[in-house]
KOLMARDO-254315 format. One record per atom (N, C-alpha, C, O): residue number from 1; chain; atom name; x negated, y negated, z negated. Coordinates in steps of 0.2 Angstrom, whole numbers, plus 5000, padded with zeros to 4 digits. Example, Ala and Ser with C-alpha at 12.3 -4.5 7.8 and 13.67 -1.06 7.14 Angstrom:
// KOLMARDO-254315
- nr,kette,atom,c1,c2,c3
- 1,A,N,4934,5028,4961
- 1,A,CA,4938,5022,4961
- 1,A,C,4934,5016,4961
- 1,A,O,4929,5017,4958
- 2,A,N,4936,5011,4965
- 2,A,CA,4932,5005,4964
- 2,A,C,4936,5000,4961
- 2,A,O,4933,4994,4960
// end
This chain:
// KOLMARDO-254315
- nr,kette,atom,c1,c2,c3
- 1,A,N,4681,4907,3942
- 1,A,CA,4679,4912,3946
- 1,A,C,4686,4914,3950
- 1,A,O,4691,4913,3948
- 2,A,N,4685,4917,3956
- 2,A,CA,4690,4919,3960
- 2,A,C,4689,4926,3963
- 2,A,O,4684,4928,3964
- 3,A,N,4695,4929,3964
- 3,A,CA,4695,4936,3966
- 3,A,C,4700,4937,3972
- 3,A,O,4706,4934,3971
- 4,A,N,4699,4940,3977
- 4,A,CA,4703,4941,3983
- 4,A,C,4707,4948,3982
- 4,A,O,4704,4953,3981
- 5,A,N,4714,4947,3983
- 5,A,CA,4718,4953,3983
- 5,A,C,4717,4957,3989
- 5,A,O,4716,4954,3995
- 6,A,N,4717,4964,3989
- 6,A,CA,4715,4968,3994
- 6,A,C,4721,4968,3999
- 6,A,O,4720,4969,4006
- 7,A,N,4727,4968,3997
- 7,A,CA,4733,4970,4002
- 7,A,C,4736,4963,4004
- 7,A,O,4738,4963,4010
- 8,A,N,4736,4958,4001
- 8,A,CA,4739,4952,4003
- 8,A,C,4734,4946,4005
- 8,A,O,4736,4941,4008
- 9,A,N,4727,4947,4003
- 9,A,CA,4722,4942,4004
- 9,A,C,4723,4936,4000
- 9,A,O,4720,4931,4002
- 10,A,N,4727,4936,3995
- 10,A,CA,4728,4930,3991
- 10,A,C,4722,4929,3986
- 10,A,O,4719,4934,3985
- 11,A,N,4721,4923,3984
- 11,A,CA,4715,4922,3980
- 11,A,C,4718,4921,3972
- 11,A,O,4723,4917,3971
- 12,A,N,4715,4925,3968
- 12,A,CA,4717,4925,3961
- 12,A,C,4712,4922,3957
- 12,A,O,4706,4924,3957
- 13,A,N,4713,4917,3952
- 13,A,CA,4708,4914,3948
- 13,A,C,4708,4919,3942
- 13,A,O,4713,4921,3939
- 14,A,N,4701,4920,3940
- 14,A,CA,4700,4925,3934
- 14,A,C,4695,4921,3929
- 14,A,O,4691,4917,3931
- 15,A,N,4696,4923,3923
- 15,A,CA,4692,4920,3917
- 15,A,C,4685,4922,3918
- 15,A,O,4683,4928,3918
- 16,A,N,4681,4917,3917
- 16,A,CA,4673,4918,3917
- 16,A,C,4671,4921,3910
- 16,A,O,4666,4924,3909
- 17,A,N,4675,4919,3905
- 17,A,CA,4674,4922,3898
- 17,A,C,4674,4929,3898
- 17,A,O,4671,4932,3894
- 18,A,N,4679,4932,3902
- 18,A,CA,4680,4939,3902
- 18,A,C,4676,4943,3907
- 18,A,O,4673,4948,3906
- 19,A,N,4676,4940,3913
- 19,A,CA,4673,4943,3919
- 19,A,C,4666,4940,3922
- 19,A,O,4664,4942,3927
- 20,A,N,4663,4937,3918
- 20,A,CA,4656,4934,3920
- 20,A,C,4651,4935,3914
- 20,A,O,4648,4930,3912
- 21,A,N,4651,4941,3911
- 21,A,CA,4647,4942,3905
- 21,A,C,4641,4946,3907
- 21,A,O,4641,4950,3912
- 22,A,N,4635,4945,3904
- 22,A,CA,4629,4949,3905
- 22,A,C,4630,4956,3903
- 22,A,O,4634,4957,3898
- 23,A,N,4627,4960,3906
- 23,A,CA,4628,4968,3904
- 23,A,C,4624,4969,3898
- 23,A,O,4618,4969,3899
- 24,A,N,4627,4971,3893
- 24,A,CA,4623,4972,3887
- 24,A,C,4623,4980,3886
- 24,A,O,4628,4983,3884
- 25,A,N,4617,4983,3888
- 25,A,CA,4617,4990,3889
- 25,A,C,4617,4994,3882
- 25,A,O,4620,4999,3882
- 26,A,N,4614,4991,3877
- 26,A,CA,4614,4994,3870
- 26,A,C,4621,4994,3867
- 26,A,O,4623,4999,3864
- 27,A,N,4625,4989,3868
- 27,A,CA,4632,4988,3866
- 27,A,C,4636,4993,3869
- 27,A,O,4640,4997,3866
- 28,A,N,4636,4994,3876
- 28,A,CA,4640,4999,3880
- 28,A,C,4638,5006,3878
- 28,A,O,4642,5010,3877
- 29,A,N,4632,5007,3877
- 29,A,CA,4629,5013,3875
- 29,A,C,4632,5016,3868
- 29,A,O,4634,5021,3867
- 30,A,N,4632,5011,3863
- 30,A,CA,4635,5012,3857
- 30,A,C,4642,5014,3857
- 30,A,O,4645,5019,3854
- 31,A,N,4646,5010,3861
- 31,A,CA,4653,5011,3861
- 31,A,C,4655,5018,3865
- 31,A,O,4659,5022,3863
- 32,A,N,4651,5020,3870
- 32,A,CA,4652,5026,3874
- 32,A,C,4650,5032,3869
- 32,A,O,4653,5037,3869
- 33,A,N,4645,5031,3865
- 33,A,CA,4643,5037,3860
- 33,A,C,4648,5038,3855
- 33,A,O,4650,5043,3854
- 34,A,N,4651,5032,3853
- 34,A,CA,4657,5033,3848
- 34,A,C,4663,5036,3851
- 34,A,O,4666,5041,3848
- 35,A,N,4665,5035,3858
- 35,A,CA,4670,5038,3861
- 35,A,C,4669,5045,3862
- 35,A,O,4673,5050,3862
- 36,A,N,4663,5047,3864
- 36,A,CA,4661,5054,3866
- 36,A,C,4661,5058,3859
- 36,A,O,4663,5064,3859
- 37,A,N,4658,5055,3854
- 37,A,CA,4658,5059,3847
- 37,A,C,4665,5060,3845
- 37,A,O,4666,5065,3842
- 38,A,N,4670,5055,3846
- 38,A,CA,4677,5056,3843
- 38,A,C,4680,5062,3846
- 38,A,O,4686,5064,3844
- 39,A,N,4678,5064,3852
- 39,A,CA,4681,5069,3856
- 39,A,C,4679,5076,3853
- 39,A,O,4682,5081,3855
- 40,A,N,4674,5076,3849
- 40,A,CA,4671,5083,3847
- 40,A,C,4676,5085,3841
- 40,A,O,4678,5081,3837
- 41,A,N,4678,5092,3841
- 41,A,CA,4683,5094,3837
- 41,A,C,4680,5095,3830
- 41,A,O,4683,5093,3825
- 42,A,N,4674,5097,3829
- 42,A,CA,4670,5098,3823
- 42,A,C,4674,5103,3818
- 42,A,O,4674,5103,3812
- 43,A,N,4677,5109,3821
- 43,A,CA,4681,5114,3818
- 43,A,C,4677,5120,3817
- 43,A,O,4679,5125,3814
- 44,A,N,4670,5120,3819
- 44,A,CA,4666,5126,3818
- 44,A,C,4665,5128,3810
- 44,A,O,4663,5123,3807
- 45,A,N,4666,5134,3808
- 45,A,CA,4665,5135,3801
- 45,A,C,4662,5142,3800
- 45,A,O,4665,5147,3803
- 46,A,N,4657,5143,3796
- 46,A,CA,4654,5150,3795
- 46,A,C,4653,5150,3787
- 46,A,O,4654,5146,3783
- 47,A,N,4652,5157,3785
- 47,A,CA,4652,5158,3778
- 47,A,C,4645,5159,3776
- 47,A,O,4641,5162,3779
- 48,A,N,4643,5155,3770
- 48,A,CA,4636,5156,3767
- 48,A,C,4636,5162,3763
- 48,A,O,4641,5165,3762
- 49,A,N,4630,5164,3760
- 49,A,CA,4630,5170,3756
- 49,A,C,4634,5169,3750
- 49,A,O,4636,5174,3747
- 50,A,N,4636,5163,3748
- 50,A,CA,4640,5162,3742
- 50,A,C,4647,5164,3743
- 50,A,O,4651,5165,3739
- 51,A,N,4649,5163,3750
- 51,A,CA,4656,5164,3751
- 51,A,C,4658,5171,3754
- 51,A,O,4664,5173,3754
- 52,A,N,4653,5175,3756
- 52,A,CA,4654,5181,3759
- 52,A,C,4657,5186,3753
- 52,A,O,4654,5186,3748
- 53,A,N,4662,5190,3755
- 53,A,CA,4664,5195,3750
- 53,A,C,4659,5200,3749
- 53,A,O,4656,5203,3754
- 54,A,N,4658,5203,3743
- 54,A,CA,4654,5208,3741
- 54,A,C,4651,5208,3735
- 54,A,O,4651,5202,3732
- 55,A,N,4648,5213,3732
- 55,A,CA,4646,5213,3725
- 55,A,C,4639,5209,3725
- 55,A,O,4636,5208,3730
- 56,A,N,4638,5207,3719
- 56,A,CA,4632,5203,3717
- 56,A,C,4627,5208,3714
- 56,A,O,4621,5206,3712
- 57,A,N,4628,5214,3714
- 57,A,CA,4624,5219,3711
- 57,A,C,4618,5221,3715
- 57,A,O,4618,5221,3721
- 58,A,N,4612,5222,3712
- 58,A,CA,4606,5224,3716
- 58,A,C,4607,5231,3719
- 58,A,O,4608,5235,3715
- 59,A,N,4606,5232,3726
- 59,A,CA,4608,5238,3729
- 59,A,C,4604,5244,3726
- 59,A,O,4606,5250,3725
- 60,A,N,4597,5243,3725
- 60,A,CA,4593,5248,3722
- 60,A,C,4588,5245,3718
- 60,A,O,4586,5239,3718
- 61,A,N,4584,5249,3714
- 61,A,CA,4579,5246,3710
- 61,A,C,4573,5243,3714
- 61,A,O,4572,5244,3720
- 62,A,N,4570,5238,3710
- 62,A,CA,4565,5234,3714
- 62,A,C,4559,5239,3717
- 62,A,O,4557,5238,3722
- 63,A,N,4557,5243,3713
- 63,A,CA,4551,5247,3714
- 63,A,C,4552,5255,3715
- 63,A,O,4557,5257,3711
- 64,A,N,4548,5258,3718
- 64,A,CA,4548,5266,3718
- 64,A,C,4552,5269,3723
- 64,A,O,4552,5275,3723
- 65,A,N,4556,5266,3727
- 65,A,CA,4561,5269,3732
- 65,A,C,4557,5270,3739
- 65,A,O,4560,5274,3743
- 66,A,N,4552,5266,3740
- 66,A,CA,4549,5266,3746
- 66,A,C,4552,5261,3751
- 66,A,O,4550,5260,3757
- 67,A,N,4558,5258,3749
- 67,A,CA,4562,5254,3754
- 67,A,C,4560,5246,3752
- 67,A,O,4557,5245,3746
- 68,A,N,4562,5242,3756
- 68,A,CA,4560,5235,3755
- 68,A,C,4564,5232,3749
- 68,A,O,4570,5234,3748
- 69,A,N,4562,5228,3745
- 69,A,CA,4565,5225,3740
- 69,A,C,4571,5221,3742
- 69,A,O,4570,5217,3747
- 70,A,N,4577,5221,3739
- 70,A,CA,4582,5217,3741
- 70,A,C,4587,5216,3734
- 70,A,O,4587,5220,3730
- 71,A,N,4590,5210,3734
- 71,A,CA,4593,5208,3728
- 71,A,C,4601,5208,3729
- 71,A,O,4604,5208,3724
- 72,A,N,4603,5207,3735
- 72,A,CA,4610,5207,3736
- 72,A,C,4612,5209,3743
- 72,A,O,4609,5209,3748
- 73,A,N,4618,5213,3744
- 73,A,CA,4621,5215,3750
- 73,A,C,4623,5209,3754
- 73,A,O,4625,5210,3760
- 74,A,N,4624,5203,3751
- 74,A,CA,4626,5197,3755
- 74,A,C,4620,5193,3758
- 74,A,O,4621,5187,3760
- 75,A,N,4614,5196,3758
- 75,A,CA,4609,5192,3760
- 75,A,C,4609,5191,3768
- 75,A,O,4612,5195,3771
- 76,A,N,4607,5185,3770
- 76,A,CA,4608,5183,3777
- 76,A,C,4604,5188,3782
- 76,A,O,4606,5189,3788
- 77,A,N,4599,5192,3780
- 77,A,CA,4596,5197,3784
- 77,A,C,4599,5203,3785
- 77,A,O,4597,5208,3789
- 78,A,N,4605,5204,3781
- 78,A,CA,4608,5210,3781
- 78,A,C,4614,5209,3786
- 78,A,O,4617,5204,3787
- 79,A,N,4616,5215,3789
- 79,A,CA,4622,5215,3794
- 79,A,C,4628,5213,3789
- 79,A,O,4629,5216,3784
- 80,A,N,4633,5209,3792
- 80,A,CA,4639,5206,3788
- 80,A,C,4637,5202,3782
- 80,A,O,4641,5201,3778
- 81,A,N,4631,5200,3782
- 81,A,CA,4629,5196,3776
- 81,A,C,4631,5188,3778
- 81,A,O,4634,5187,3783
- 82,A,N,4629,5184,3773
- 82,A,CA,4631,5177,3774
- 82,A,C,4626,5174,3780
- 82,A,O,4621,5176,3782
- 83,A,N,4628,5168,3782
- 83,A,CA,4624,5164,3787
- 83,A,C,4619,5159,3783
- 83,A,O,4621,5156,3778
- 84,A,N,4613,5159,3785
- 84,A,CA,4608,5155,3781
- 84,A,C,4610,5148,3781
- 84,A,O,4610,5145,3775
- 85,A,N,4611,5144,3787
- 85,A,CA,4613,5137,3787
- 85,A,C,4620,5137,3790
- 85,A,O,4620,5135,3796
- 86,A,N,4625,5139,3786
- 86,A,CA,4631,5139,3788
- 86,A,C,4634,5133,3790
- 86,A,O,4634,5128,3787
- 87,A,N,4637,5133,3796
- 87,A,CA,4641,5127,3799
- 87,A,C,4647,5126,3795
- 87,A,O,4651,5131,3794
- 88,A,N,4649,5120,3794
- 88,A,CA,4655,5118,3791
- 88,A,C,4659,5113,3795
- 88,A,O,4656,5109,3799
- 89,A,N,4665,5112,3793
- 89,A,CA,4670,5107,3797
- 89,A,C,4667,5100,3796
- 89,A,O,4665,5098,3790
- 90,A,N,4666,5096,3801
- 90,A,CA,4663,5090,3801
- 90,A,C,4668,5085,3805
- 90,A,O,4671,5087,3810
- 91,A,N,4667,5079,3803
- 91,A,CA,4671,5073,3807
- 91,A,C,4665,5069,3810
- 91,A,O,4661,5066,3807
- 92,A,N,4665,5070,3817
- 92,A,CA,4660,5066,3821
- 92,A,C,4662,5059,3823
- 92,A,O,4658,5056,3826
- 93,A,N,4668,5057,3821
- 93,A,CA,4670,5050,3822
- 93,A,C,4665,5045,3820
- 93,A,O,4662,5045,3814
- 94,A,N,4663,5040,3825
- 94,A,CA,4659,5034,3823
- 94,A,C,4663,5028,3823
- 94,A,O,4666,5027,3829
- 95,A,N,4663,5024,3818
- 95,A,CA,4667,5018,3818
- 95,A,C,4664,5013,3823
- 95,A,O,4658,5011,3822
- 96,A,N,4668,5010,3827
- 96,A,CA,4666,5004,3831
- 96,A,C,4671,4998,3830
- 96,A,O,4677,4999,3830
- 97,A,N,4668,4992,3828
- 97,A,CA,4672,4986,3827
- 97,A,C,4676,4984,3833
- 97,A,O,4674,4986,3839
- 98,A,N,4682,4981,3832
- 98,A,CA,4686,4979,3838
- 98,A,C,4682,4974,3842
- 98,A,O,4683,4974,3849
- 99,A,N,4678,4970,3839
- 99,A,CA,4674,4965,3843
- 99,A,C,4669,4968,3848
- 99,A,O,4668,4966,3853
- 100,A,N,4666,4974,3845
- 100,A,CA,4661,4977,3849
- 100,A,C,4665,4981,3855
- 100,A,O,4662,4981,3861
- 101,A,N,4670,4984,3854
- 101,A,CA,4674,4988,3859
- 101,A,C,4676,4983,3864
- 101,A,O,4676,4984,3870
- 102,A,N,4679,4977,3862
- 102,A,CA,4681,4972,3867
- 102,A,C,4675,4969,3871
- 102,A,O,4676,4968,3877
- 103,A,N,4670,4968,3868
- 103,A,CA,4663,4966,3871
- 103,A,C,4661,4971,3876
- 103,A,O,4659,4969,3882
- 104,A,N,4661,4977,3875
- 104,A,CA,4659,4983,3879
- 104,A,C,4664,4982,3886
- 104,A,O,4661,4983,3891
- 105,A,N,4670,4982,3885
- 105,A,CA,4675,4981,3890
- 105,A,C,4673,4975,3895
- 105,A,O,4674,4976,3901
- 106,A,N,4672,4970,3892
- 106,A,CA,4670,4963,3895
- 106,A,C,4664,4965,3900
- 106,A,O,4664,4963,3905
- 107,A,N,4659,4968,3896
- 107,A,CA,4653,4969,3900
- 107,A,C,4654,4973,3906
- 107,A,O,4651,4972,3912
- 108,A,N,4658,4979,3905
- 108,A,CA,4659,4984,3911
- 108,A,C,4663,4980,3916
- 108,A,O,4661,4981,3922
- 109,A,N,4668,4977,3914
- 109,A,CA,4672,4973,3920
- 109,A,C,4668,4968,3923
- 109,A,O,4669,4967,3929
- 110,A,N,4664,4964,3920
- 110,A,CA,4660,4959,3923
- 110,A,C,4655,4963,3928
- 110,A,O,4654,4960,3934
- 111,A,N,4652,4968,3926
- 111,A,CA,4648,4972,3931
- 111,A,C,4652,4975,3937
- 111,A,O,4649,4975,3942
- 112,A,N,4658,4977,3936
- 112,A,CA,4662,4979,3941
- 112,A,C,4663,4974,3946
- 112,A,O,4663,4975,3952
- 113,A,N,4665,4968,3944
- 113,A,CA,4666,4962,3948
- 113,A,C,4660,4960,3952
- 113,A,O,4660,4959,3958
- 114,A,N,4654,4960,3948
- 114,A,CA,4648,4958,3952
- 114,A,C,4646,4963,3957
- 114,A,O,4644,4960,3962
- 115,A,N,4647,4969,3956
- 115,A,CA,4645,4974,3961
- 115,A,C,4651,4976,3966
- 115,A,O,4650,4980,3970
- 116,A,N,4656,4972,3966
- 116,A,CA,4662,4973,3971
- 116,A,C,4665,4980,3970
- 116,A,O,4667,4983,3975
- 117,A,N,4665,4982,3964
- 117,A,CA,4668,4989,3963
- 117,A,C,4675,4989,3960
- 117,A,O,4678,4994,3959
- 118,A,N,4677,4983,3959
- 118,A,CA,4684,4982,3956
- 118,A,C,4689,4979,3962
- 118,A,O,4687,4974,3964
- 119,A,N,4694,4983,3963
- 119,A,CA,4698,4982,3969
- 119,A,C,4705,4980,3966
- 119,A,O,4708,4984,3963
- 120,A,N,4708,4974,3968
- 120,A,CA,4714,4972,3965
- 120,A,C,4720,4972,3971
- 120,A,O,4719,4969,3976
- 121,A,N,4725,4976,3969
- 121,A,CA,4731,4976,3974
- 121,A,C,4737,4972,3970
- 121,A,O,4738,4973,3964
- 122,A,N,4741,4969,3974
- 122,A,CA,4747,4966,3971
- 122,A,C,4752,4971,3969
- 122,A,O,4755,4971,3964
- 123,A,N,4752,4976,3974
- 123,A,CA,4756,4982,3972
- 123,A,C,4753,4988,3976
- 123,A,O,4752,4988,3982
- 124,A,N,4752,4993,3973
- 124,A,CA,4749,5000,3976
- 124,A,C,4754,5005,3974
- 124,A,O,4755,5007,3969
- 125,A,N,4756,5008,3980
- 125,A,CA,4761,5014,3979
- 125,A,C,4761,5018,3985
- 125,A,O,4759,5016,3990
- 126,A,N,4764,5024,3984
- 126,A,CA,4765,5028,3990
- 126,A,C,4772,5030,3990
- 126,A,O,4776,5030,3985
- 127,A,N,4775,5032,3996
- 127,A,CA,4782,5034,3997
- 127,A,C,4784,5040,3994
- 127,A,O,4790,5040,3992
- 128,A,N,4780,5045,3995
- 128,A,CA,4782,5052,3992
- 128,A,C,4777,5055,3988
- 128,A,O,4771,5053,3988
- 129,A,N,4779,5060,3984
- 129,A,CA,4774,5064,3980
- 129,A,C,4770,5069,3985
- 129,A,O,4773,5074,3986
- 130,A,N,4765,5066,3988
- 130,A,CA,4761,5070,3993
- 130,A,C,4754,5069,3993
- 130,A,O,4752,5063,3994
- 131,A,N,4750,5073,3992
- 131,A,CA,4743,5072,3991
- 131,A,C,4740,5069,3998
- 131,A,O,4736,5065,3997
- 132,A,N,4742,5072,4003
- 132,A,CA,4739,5070,4010
- 132,A,C,4741,5062,4011
- 132,A,O,4736,5059,4014
- 133,A,N,4746,5060,4009
- 133,A,CA,4748,5053,4010
- 133,A,C,4743,5048,4006
- 133,A,O,4741,5043,4009
- 134,A,N,4742,5050,4000
- 134,A,CA,4737,5047,3996
- 134,A,C,4730,5047,3999
- 134,A,O,4726,5042,3999
- 135,A,N,4728,5053,4001
- 135,A,CA,4721,5054,4004
- 135,A,C,4720,5049,4010
- 135,A,O,4715,5046,4011
- 136,A,N,4725,5049,4014
- 136,A,CA,4725,5045,4020
- 136,A,C,4725,5037,4018
- 136,A,O,4721,5033,4022
- 137,A,N,4728,5035,4013
- 137,A,CA,4728,5028,4011
- 137,A,C,4722,5026,4008
- 137,A,O,4719,5021,4010
- 138,A,N,4719,5031,4005
- 138,A,CA,4712,5029,4002
- 138,A,C,4706,5030,4007
- 138,A,O,4702,5026,4007
- 139,A,N,4707,5034,4012
- 139,A,CA,4703,5034,4018
- 139,A,C,4702,5028,4022
- 139,A,O,4697,5025,4023
- 140,A,N,4708,5025,4023
- 140,A,CA,4709,5018,4026
- 140,A,C,4705,5013,4022
- 140,A,O,4702,5008,4025
- 141,A,N,4705,5013,4016
- 141,A,CA,4702,5008,4011
- 141,A,C,4694,5010,4010
- 141,A,O,4691,5006,4007
- 142,A,N,4692,5016,4013
- 142,A,CA,4685,5018,4012
- 142,A,C,4684,5020,4005
- 142,A,O,4678,5018,4002
- 143,A,N,4689,5023,4001
- 143,A,CA,4688,5024,3994
- 143,A,C,4688,5032,3993
- 143,A,O,4693,5035,3995
- 144,A,N,4682,5034,3991
- 144,A,CA,4682,5042,3990
- 144,A,C,4681,5044,3982
- 144,A,O,4681,5050,3981
- 145,A,N,4679,5039,3978
- 145,A,CA,4678,5040,3971
- 145,A,C,4681,5034,3968
- 145,A,O,4678,5029,3967
- 146,A,N,4687,5035,3965
- 146,A,CA,4691,5029,3963
- 146,A,C,4695,5031,3957
- 146,A,O,4698,5037,3957
- 147,A,N,4696,5027,3952
- 147,A,CA,4701,5027,3947
- 147,A,C,4707,5022,3948
- 147,A,O,4705,5016,3949
- 148,A,N,4713,5024,3949
- 148,A,CA,4718,5020,3950
- 148,A,C,4722,5018,3943
- 148,A,O,4724,5023,3940
- 149,A,N,4723,5012,3942
- 149,A,CA,4726,5010,3936
- 149,A,C,4732,5005,3937
- 149,A,O,4731,5000,3941
- 150,A,N,4737,5007,3934
- 150,A,CA,4744,5003,3935
- 150,A,C,4746,5002,3927
- 150,A,O,4744,5005,3923
- 151,A,N,4750,4997,3927
- 151,A,CA,4753,4995,3920
- 151,A,C,4757,5000,3917
- 151,A,O,4757,5002,3911
- 152,A,N,4761,5003,3922
- 152,A,CA,4766,5008,3919
- 152,A,C,4764,5015,3923
- 152,A,O,4761,5015,3928
- 153,A,N,4767,5020,3920
- 153,A,CA,4766,5027,3923
- 153,A,C,4770,5027,3930
- 153,A,O,4775,5025,3931
- 154,A,N,4766,5029,3935
- 154,A,CA,4769,5030,3942
- 154,A,C,4768,5038,3943
- 154,A,O,4763,5040,3945
- 155,A,N,4774,5041,3943
- 155,A,CA,4774,5048,3944
- 155,A,C,4771,5051,3951
- 155,A,O,4768,5056,3951
- 156,A,N,4773,5047,3956
- 156,A,CA,4771,5049,3962
- 156,A,C,4763,5049,3963
- 156,A,O,4760,5053,3966
- 157,A,N,4760,5043,3960
- 157,A,CA,4753,5043,3961
- 157,A,C,4750,5048,3956
- 157,A,O,4745,5051,3958
- 158,A,N,4753,5049,3950
- 158,A,CA,4750,5054,3946
- 158,A,C,4750,5061,3949
- 158,A,O,4744,5064,3948
- 159,A,N,4755,5063,3951
- 159,A,CA,4756,5070,3954
- 159,A,C,4752,5071,3961
- 159,A,O,4749,5076,3962
- 160,A,N,4752,5066,3964
- 160,A,CA,4748,5066,3971
- 160,A,C,4740,5066,3970
- 160,A,O,4737,5068,3974
- 161,A,N,4738,5063,3965
- 161,A,CA,4731,5062,3964
- 161,A,C,4727,5067,3960
- 161,A,O,4721,5068,3960
- 162,A,N,4731,5071,3956
- 162,A,CA,4728,5076,3952
- 162,A,C,4724,5082,3955
- 162,A,O,4720,5085,3952
- 163,A,N,4725,5083,3962
- 163,A,CA,4722,5088,3965
- 163,A,C,4716,5085,3970
- 163,A,O,4714,5089,3974
- 164,A,N,4715,5079,3969
- 164,A,CA,4710,5076,3974
- 164,A,C,4703,5075,3970
- 164,A,O,4703,5072,3964
- 165,A,N,4698,5078,3973
- 165,A,CA,4691,5077,3969
- 165,A,C,4689,5070,3969
- 165,A,O,4689,5066,3974
- 166,A,N,4687,5068,3963
- 166,A,CA,4685,5061,3961
- 166,A,C,4690,5056,3962
- 166,A,O,4688,5050,3963
- 167,A,N,4696,5057,3961
- 167,A,CA,4702,5052,3961
- 167,A,C,4706,5054,3955
- 167,A,O,4708,5059,3954
- 168,A,N,4707,5049,3951
- 168,A,CA,4711,5049,3945
- 168,A,C,4716,5043,3945
- 168,A,O,4714,5038,3946
- 169,A,N,4722,5045,3942
- 169,A,CA,4727,5040,3941
- 169,A,C,4728,5039,3933
- 169,A,O,4729,5044,3930
- 170,A,N,4728,5033,3930
- 170,A,CA,4729,5032,3923
- 170,A,C,4734,5026,3922
- 170,A,O,4733,5022,3927
- 171,A,N,4738,5026,3917
- 171,A,CA,4741,5020,3916
- 171,A,C,4737,5016,3911
- 171,A,O,4732,5018,3908
- 172,A,N,4739,5009,3910
- 172,A,CA,4734,5004,3907
- 172,A,C,4733,5006,3900
- 172,A,O,4728,5005,3897
- 173,A,N,4738,5010,3896
- 173,A,CA,4737,5011,3889
- 173,A,C,4731,5016,3888
- 173,A,O,4728,5017,3883
- 174,A,N,4729,5020,3894
- 174,A,CA,4724,5025,3893
- 174,A,C,4717,5023,3895
- 174,A,O,4712,5026,3895
- 175,A,N,4717,5016,3897
- 175,A,CA,4710,5013,3899
- 175,A,C,4705,5012,3893
- 175,A,O,4707,5010,3888
- 176,A,N,4699,5015,3894
- 176,A,CA,4694,5014,3890
- 176,A,C,4687,5013,3893
- 176,A,O,4687,5015,3899
- 177,A,N,4682,5011,3889
- 177,A,CA,4675,5010,3893
- 177,A,C,4673,5016,3896
- 177,A,O,4669,5016,3901
- 178,A,N,4674,5022,3893
- 178,A,CA,4672,5029,3896
- 178,A,C,4675,5030,3903
- 178,A,O,4671,5032,3907
- 179,A,N,4681,5030,3903
- 179,A,CA,4684,5032,3910
- 179,A,C,4683,5026,3915
- 179,A,O,4684,5027,3921
- 180,A,N,4681,5020,3913
- 180,A,CA,4679,5015,3918
- 180,A,C,4673,5016,3921
- 180,A,O,4672,5014,3927
- 181,A,N,4669,5020,3918
- 181,A,CA,4662,5022,3921
- 181,A,C,4661,5028,3924
- 181,A,O,4656,5030,3926
- 182,A,N,4667,5032,3924
- 182,A,CA,4667,5039,3927
- 182,A,C,4668,5039,3934
- 182,A,O,4667,5044,3938
- 183,A,N,4670,5033,3937
- 183,A,CA,4671,5033,3944
- 183,A,C,4667,5027,3947
- 183,A,O,4666,5022,3944
- 184,A,N,4666,5028,3954
- 184,A,CA,4662,5022,3957
- 184,A,C,4666,5016,3958
- 184,A,O,4664,5010,3956
- 185,A,N,4673,5017,3959
- 185,A,CA,4677,5011,3960
- 185,A,C,4683,5011,3956
- 185,A,O,4685,5017,3954
- 186,A,N,4686,5005,3954
- 186,A,CA,4692,5005,3950
- 186,A,C,4697,5001,3954
- 186,A,O,4696,4995,3955
- 187,A,N,4702,5004,3955
- 187,A,CA,4708,5000,3959
- 187,A,C,4713,4999,3954
- 187,A,O,4716,5003,3951
- 188,A,N,4715,4992,3953
- 188,A,CA,4720,4990,3948
- 188,A,C,4726,4986,3952
- 188,A,O,4724,4983,3957
- 189,A,N,4732,4987,3949
- 189,A,CA,4737,4982,3952
- 189,A,C,4736,4975,3948
- 189,A,O,4733,4975,3943
- 190,A,N,4739,4970,3951
- 190,A,CA,4738,4963,3948
- 190,A,C,4741,4963,3941
- 190,A,O,4738,4960,3937
- 191,A,N,4747,4966,3940
- 191,A,CA,4750,4966,3934
- 191,A,C,4746,4969,3928
- 191,A,O,4745,4966,3923
- 192,A,N,4742,4974,3930
- 192,A,CA,4738,4978,3925
- 192,A,C,4732,4974,3924
- 192,A,O,4729,4973,3918
- 193,A,N,4729,4971,3929
- 193,A,CA,4723,4967,3928
- 193,A,C,4724,4960,3924
- 193,A,O,4720,4959,3920
- 194,A,N,4730,4957,3925
- 194,A,CA,4732,4951,3921
- 194,A,C,4733,4953,3914
- 194,A,O,4731,4949,3909
- 195,A,N,4735,4959,3912
- 195,A,CA,4737,4961,3906
- 195,A,C,4730,4962,3902
- 195,A,O,4729,4961,3896
- 196,A,N,4725,4965,3906
- 196,A,CA,4718,4966,3903
- 196,A,C,4715,4960,3901
- 196,A,O,4712,4959,3896
- 197,A,N,4716,4955,3906
- 197,A,CA,4713,4948,3905
- 197,A,C,4716,4945,3899
- 197,A,O,4712,4942,3895
- 198,A,N,4722,4946,3898
- 198,A,CA,4726,4943,3893
- 198,A,C,4723,4946,3886
- 198,A,O,4723,4942,3881
- 199,A,N,4722,4952,3886
- 199,A,CA,4720,4956,3880
- 199,A,C,4713,4954,3878
- 199,A,O,4711,4953,3872
- 200,A,N,4709,4953,3883
- 200,A,CA,4702,4952,3881
- 200,A,C,4700,4944,3880
- 200,A,O,4694,4943,3878
- 201,A,N,4704,4940,3882
- 201,A,CA,4703,4933,3881
- 201,A,C,4703,4931,3873
- 201,A,O,4701,4925,3872
// end
């Protein structure tokens, strides 16, 4: 397989094992669910009737008062009583095997290549930290919903892109299946692209 660089028009050979895979919808779905679940804090906690402070004594006798029978002031139907089905701290992490994770990345990258949504630059940079410069550069490329990926952190791109709607910059270490699918196009530098290919082979 071959891919053309956007800025120099050079032809780069890419591995069919990585970038020519069929899209496995169920695998990608499983990996995305795992990533979304792991972002949940799971720190919500409430007190059940056993944990609420207060006496266990029966407030009044069972019969003869004219009031409803009650056994405890910690009852869930009383104000400041316990919660019936109290929420407790939970770990929402779902384990995903390395092979599945890598497989999902291969599927997504293959789909991006098939649909011409993966754009490779030999070097993508801007001269100053200025949002307008980046907007104009992306306009010339006809890119309005794009994630820019470089091997190393680029402070100019990071600061210039953070105020542009549907434009995001990340370095290669932050790349995952979830953020690959949050933008219509993915713009990568050649060095970052080669590193991804090397890791997925």
